[in-house]
C-alpha positions in Angstrom: -28.6 8.5 11.6 -26.9 5.5 12.9 -23.4 4.8 11.7 -21.1 1.7 13.0 -17.5 1.2 12.5 -16.5 -2.2 12.2 -12.6 -1.6 12.3 -11.7 1.4 13.7 -8.7 0.8 15.9 -5.6 0.4 13.4 -7.0 3.8 11.7 -7.1 5.4 15.4 -5.4 3.2 18.1 -5.5 5.8 20.0 -3.8 8.8 19.1 -6.6 10.3 17.1 -9.8 11.6 17.9 -13.5 10.2 16.9 -15.6 13.4 18.2 -15.9 14.9 14.2 -17.3 11.9 12.9 -20.0 10.9 16.2 -20.9 15.0 15.3 -23.0 13.0 12.4 -24.9 10.9 14.2 -24.9 8.0 16.8 -21.3 6.2 16.5 -20.3 2.8 17.8 -16.7 2.4 16.9 -14.8 -1.6 17.0 -11.3 -1.9 16.8 -12.1 -5.2 15.5 -14.8 -7.1 13.8 -14.9 -11.0 12.2 -16.8 -11.3 8.8 -19.1 -13.5 10.9 -20.2 -11.3 12.6 -20.3 -7.6 10.4 -24.2 -8.3 10.5 -24.6 -8.2 13.6 -22.4 -5.3 14.5 -23.6 -3.2 11.5 -27.7 -4.3 12.2 -30.0 -0.9 11.9 -27.5 0.9 10.3 -27.5 3.5 7.2 -23.6 4.7 7.3 -21.7 1.5 7.4 -17.4 1.9 7.8 -14.7 -0.5 7.1 -11.1 -0.5 6.6 -10.7 -4.7 6.0 -14.1 -6.1 7.9 -15.8 -7.5 3.9 -19.7 -6.0 2.8 -20.4 -8.6 0.1 -23.2 -8.8 -1.2 -24.4 -10.9 1.7 -24.2 -8.4 4.6 -25.8 -5.4 1.9 -28.6 -8.0 1.6 -28.7 -8.2 5.3 -28.5 -4.4 6.1 -31.8 -3.2 4.6 -31.6 0.2 6.4 -28.1 0.7 4.4 -27.5 3.6 2.6 -24.2 4.4 2.7 -20.6 2.4 2.7 -17.2 4.1 3.3 -13.9 2.9 3.5 -11.3 3.9 5.4 -8.8 3.4 2.4 -7.7 4.1 -0.8 -8.2 0.6 -2.5 -11.7 -0.8 -1.8 -12.3 -3.9 -2.8 -13.1 -5.0 0.9 -16.7 -4.3 -0.3 -18.6 -5.6 -3.1 -18.9 -2.2 -4.7 -20.4 -3.3 -8.2 -23.5 -4.6 -6.2 -23.6 -1.8 -3.8 -23.8 0.4 -7.3 -27.1 -1.9 -8.3 -28.5 -0.8 -5.4 -27.7 2.2 -5.4 -25.7 2.5 -2.0 -22.8 4.4 -2.6 -19.5 3.6 -1.6 -16.8 5.9 -0.7 -13.2 5.7 -0.7 -10.2 7.8 1.2 -7.5 9.1 -2.3 -4.4 10.7 -2.0 -3.8 10.4 2.4 -1.0 8.7 2.2 1.3 10.2 -1.1 4.1 11.4 1.4 4.2 8.6 3.6 4.0 5.6 1.5 7.0 7.1 -0.8 9.1 8.2 2.0 8.7 4.3 2.5 10.0 3.3 -0.6 12.8 4.8 0.3 13.4 3.8 3.4 13.1 -0.2 2.3 15.5 0.9 -0.7 18.0 2.6 1.7 18.0 -0.3 4.0 18.3 -2.8 1.4 21.5 0.0 -0.1 22.7 -0.2 3.7 21.8 -2.4 5.6 22.2 -0.1 8.8 19.3 -2.0 11.3 22.1 -5.2 10.8 25.1 -3.1 10.3 23.9 -1.0 13.9 22.6 -4.7 15.4 26.1 -6.7 14.6 27.4 -3.3 16.5 25.5 -3.4 19.6 26.7 -7.0 19.8 30.6 -5.9 19.6 31.9 -6.8 16.8 32.8 -3.4 15.9 34.9 -3.1 19.3 36.8 -6.5 18.1 37.0 -5.2 14.8 40.7 -5.4 13.2 40.2 -2.5 11.1 38.1 1.2 11.6 35.3 -0.1 9.9 33.7 -3.4 7.9 30.6 -3.9 6.2 28.8 -7.5 6.0 26.5 -6.6 3.3 28.1 -4.7 0.0 26.9 -0.8 -0.3 25.0 0.7 -2.7 25.4 4.2 -3.8 22.0 5.0 -5.8 23.1 8.2 -7.9 22.9 7.3 -11.5 21.6 4.1 -11.1 17.5 3.6 -12.9 14.2 3.4 -11.2 12.1 2.1 -12.7 8.3 2.7 -11.5 5.3 0.7 -12.6 1.4 2.5 -11.8 2.5 6.7 -12.2 -0.6 7.9 -10.3 0.0 9.7 -7.5 2.2 8.1 -5.4 5.1 6.3 -8.5 5.1 10.7 -9.3 6.2 11.7 -6.1 9.0 8.2 -6.1 9.9 9.5 -9.0 10.7 12.7 -7.6 12.3 11.3 -5.0 14.3 9.6 -7.1 15.8 11.9 -8.8 17.2 14.1 -6.0 18.7 10.7 -5.2 20.3 11.1 -8.8 18.4 8.3 -10.2 17.3 8.4 -13.4 13.4 6.9 -13.8 11.8 5.3 -16.3 8.4 4.5 -15.8 5.3 2.9 -17.4 1.7 2.5 -16.5 -1.3 4.4 -16.9 -1.4 8.0 -15.2 -4.3 10.2 -15.5 -2.8 12.9 -17.5 0.3 13.2 -19.3 3.3 13.7 -18.6 4.8 17.3 -19.0 7.8 17.5 -21.2 10.0 18.4 -19.0 9.5 15.8 -16.6 11.9 13.7 -17.3 10.7 10.7 -17.0 11.2 7.9 -19.6 8.2 6.0 -21.0 8.5 2.3 -21.4 6.8 -1.3 -21.8 6.9 -2.6 -18.6 8.9 -5.7 -20.0 11.4 -3.2 -20.9 11.0 -1.1 -17.3 11.6 -5.2 -15.7 14.6 -5.1 -17.6 16.6 -2.1 -17.7 16.1 -0.3 -13.6 18.0 -1.5 -11.5 15.5 -1.1 -8.7 11.7 -1.7 -9.9 9.1 0.1 -7.3 4.9 -1.3 -7.6 2.6 1.9 -7.4 -0.6 0.4 -9.3 -3.3 -1.0 -8.2 -4.7 -4.8 -8.1 -7.1 -5.6 -11.0 -7.0 -8.7 -12.8 -4.7 -7.7 -14.9 -2.2 -6.6 -12.7 -2.1 -9.8 -11.0 1.0 -11.5 -10.1 2.5 -9.5 -12.9 6.4 -10.1 -10.6 6.2 -13.3 -12.1 9.3 -15.9 -12.4 8.7 -14.6 -16.7 9.2 -11.1 -15.3 12.1 -11.9 -12.4 13.9 -13.6 -15.4 14.3 -10.1 -17.0 16.1 -7.9 -13.8 19.8 -7.9 -13.7 20.5 -10.1 -10.6 22.0 -6.7 -9.4 18.2 -5.2 -9.2 16.1 -4.8 -6.0 12.3 -5.5 -6.2 10.2 -2.4 -3.8 6.6 -3.6 -3.5 4.4 -0.7 -1.1 1.7 -1.9 -3.0 -0.7 -4.3 -3.2 0.8 -8.3 -1.5 -0.8 -9.8 -5.2 0.6 -8.2 -7.4 3.8 -10.6 -6.8 3.7 -14.3 -6.9 5.6 -14.7 -3.8 6.5 -18.0 -4.6 8.7 -17.3 -7.3 9.7 -14.1 -5.9 11.4 -16.1 -3.0 12.5 -18.6 -5.8 15.0 -15.1 -7.2 15.6 -14.1 -4.0 17.6 -17.8 -3.2 19.1 -18.3 -6.8 20.9 -14.8 -7.4 18.5 -13.8 -9.5 17.7 -10.4 -8.4 20.1 -8.9 -5.3 16.7 -7.8 -2.8 13.1 -6.8 -1.9 11.1 -4.2 0.2 8.3 -5.3 1.1 5.3 -3.3 3.2 2.5 -5.6 1.9 1.8 -9.3 1.0 -0.5 -11.3 -0.5 -2.3 -12.3 3.2 -2.3 -10.8 6.1 -1.3 -11.2 8.3 1.2 -13.4 6.4 0.6 -17.6 7.2 4.0 -19.4 8.6 4.3 -21.1 5.5 5.0 -18.0 2.7 8.0 -18.5 1.4 9.4 -14.6 1.5 10.0 -14.7 5.1 12.3 -16.7 4.8 14.2 -15.3 1.4 18.0 -14.3 1.2 17.8 -10.6 1.5 13.8 -9.9 2.2 12.8 -6.9 3.9 9.7 -7.2 5.5 7.7 -4.1 7.0 3.6 -5.2 8.3 1.7 -2.7 6.1 3.2 0.3 7.6 3.4 2.4 4.7 -0.2 4.8 5.2 0.6 5.0 9.2 2.3 8.0 10.1 0.4 9.7 12.4 -0.1 12.9 9.3 -0.7 10.2 7.2 -3.7 8.7 9.3 -5.2 12.7 10.4 -5.7 13.2 6.5 -7.4 10.0 6.6 -9.7 10.4 9.2 -10.1 14.2 8.1 -11.7 12.9 4.7 -13.4 9.8 5.8 -15.7 12.8 8.5 -15.9 15.0 5.2 -16.9 11.5 2.8 -19.6 11.4 5.2 -20.5 14.7 5.7 -20.6 15.3 1.8 -22.9 12.4 2.0 -25.6 13.9 3.6 -25.3 16.9 2.8 -26.4 14.6 -1.5 -23.6 15.8 -2.6 -21.0 12.3 -2.3 -17.5 12.8 -3.0 -14.7 10.3 -3.6 -17.7 7.7 -4.9 -16.3 4.5 -6.1 -19.7 2.7 -7.4 -23.3 3.5 -6.2 -24.8 7.0 -7.2 -24.2 10.7 -6.4 -27.9 10.8 -4.0 
C-alpha cells in the first residue's frame, strides 16, 4: 500500500513519530507540497493524506490508483469531497482531537485582552515600572470576567467546552447555532438568536464551521449590534469574519477588542487590515498545536487508515463505506 503525506510538517515538526503510519504501508512524507506539485508527488499512491494542500477534482482525476483521502484536520473543505464521493473514494477527517486545546486558547486570547499581560511585561522590562512614581500602573483598562456574558456562536464540542470554562470564571453563557443534541435542563446556557447573542454578549466567541451560510457572519451589521465594551474571539475559521468590517469596528471604537487565531488567508497578506487594527491580538493559528492535541490527531489519523484498510472506514465525511 503506497501512502503519501503531502504536508506533514505542521502536524509533526519532529517531536512526534510517523512509525505507526509506516506500519500500514510504504510511506513518503513531505513537509510541504505546493498545489502544483500535488499530482507529481502523489503519483501512483493509493492513500493520500493532506492538511492544507488542496485535493481538487483535477488532482483526483490525475491519480487513478487513489482509493482513500485522509485530512489531517477537522475541516475538510481542502478536498473536493463531493467529487471524491462520486468517485467512491472515502474522505476522512479528524474530529474532536483539539477540543481542550482550542477552548484553552479562547481564554488565553480573552485574558490577554482583559489584562494585556504581554504588553505590561514588555513595559516593565523596558524600565517603565522602575521609573514609576507609584507602586503600580496599567497602560490598558483592566477587565474582570465574573458576571459578564459569554456569547457562543456554534455549540458543538469546542463551543460547549468554552461554555464550561466561561462558567468557571463566573460568566453567564448564551449561545446560538445547531447543537448535536438537545441541551440538558441544567445546562445553564441561554438559547438566543444570533442577533441576540451579538447584542447581549460581553464576549462573542465563534465556534461554527465555515459554510456558505456562515461565511462573513461577523460583518458590519452584526458588529454594530455589539456593545462598545465587547470583545470578539475567533478560533474557528477566518472566513467567518469580514476583516475590513472588523478592522473598522476596532479602529472606530465600535467594539473594544478582538482576539483572533485564524484569518481568511493564512499566512496573511501584508495588506490585511487586521494587522494594523487597534486592540487586536492575533496568533498564528496555534490553537490546535499543543503536543497533546497533535498526538491525538496523529493517533486518530493512523486509526482512520487502519479502519479503511480493514474495510470499515470511520470518520468518513463523504464517500462510500467500502
